[in-house]
N, C-alpha and C positions, 0 to 999 in steps of 0.2 A: 588505502582502504582500511577502515577500522575493523577491529576484531568482531564487533557486532555485525557489520556488513558481511564479513566472511562467514560467520556462523549462520546467518539468515540465508545466504546464498547456498551454503552447504545443505541446509534443511530443505530448501526448495528443490535442489538437485536430487537429493535423496528421495523426496516424495515423487518427483517425476520419474526417476529410475524405477521405483517400485511400481508405479502405474504402468510404465512401459513393459516391465516384466510380466505383470499380470495379463496385459493385453496379448503379449506374445504367447504366453502359456495357453490362453484360451484359443487363440487362432490355430496353434499347432497341436492341440491336444487330440489324441486319437481315441477319445472316449465319446460316449453318447451324450446328447444334450443334457439329460438329467444328471448324469455323473459329473459333467463339466460344471453345471450350475452349482452342484453341491460342493465341488472342489473350490470353485471361485468363492462361494460363500465362506467356506472354512478359511481360505487364505486371507480374505478381507477381514474376517473376524480376528484371526491371529495377528495380522499386521496392525489392526486398530488397537489391540491390546498391547502389543509389543512397542509400538511407536507413539502411543498417546502422549507421553511427556514431551517428545520432540515436536510433535504436531502442536501441542499447546504452547511450547516455547516459540515456535515459528509464528504462530498466530499472535502471541504477545508482542514479538518483535515487529511484526507487520503493523499492528495497531499502534505501537509506540512511534514507528516511522510516520504513520499517517497523522498522528497527533502533532508531531514535530513539524511536519510540512504544513499542516493547517495553521499552527501558531505562526510560522514564518510568513505564510501568505497573508494572514490577518495583520501582521506587523507591517508588511509592505503596503497593504491596502490602506491602513491607517496613515502611514507616512505619505502616501500619494494624496489622500484626502486632505491632510494637513497642509501640504504644499499647495494644492488647488485653492483651499480656503485662504491661505496667506496671500496668494496672488490676487484673488478676488478682492480681499480687503485692501491690498496695496493699490489696485486699480481704482477702487471706489474712493480711496483717500486722494489719489492723484486727480481724479475727476472732480472731487469736492474742492481741492485746492485750485484747480484750473477754473472752476465755476466761480469761486470766491474772488480770484484775481481779475476775472473779466468784469465783474460788477463793480 
């Protein structure tokens, strides 16, 4: 596994851990709804400010991975198309040769 894969996985794991912590805190909070909503708002705002660089890096890595996969898929698609065209041309030449030999 590459270093980039490890850091991406770590970023996703961290994000999921934070979300799970927030959900647990909301469910077990002994406060009123209004107080809980205010606390959740404060926590989310603090987390967004604190982890913005990591979130942006995780997003960048995800987009890079998507671009790489798209490129690889396009390359495979083009290779398959070229193979099909080559077979069609070979088949057409074979038919042309057979037709020419018959006459």
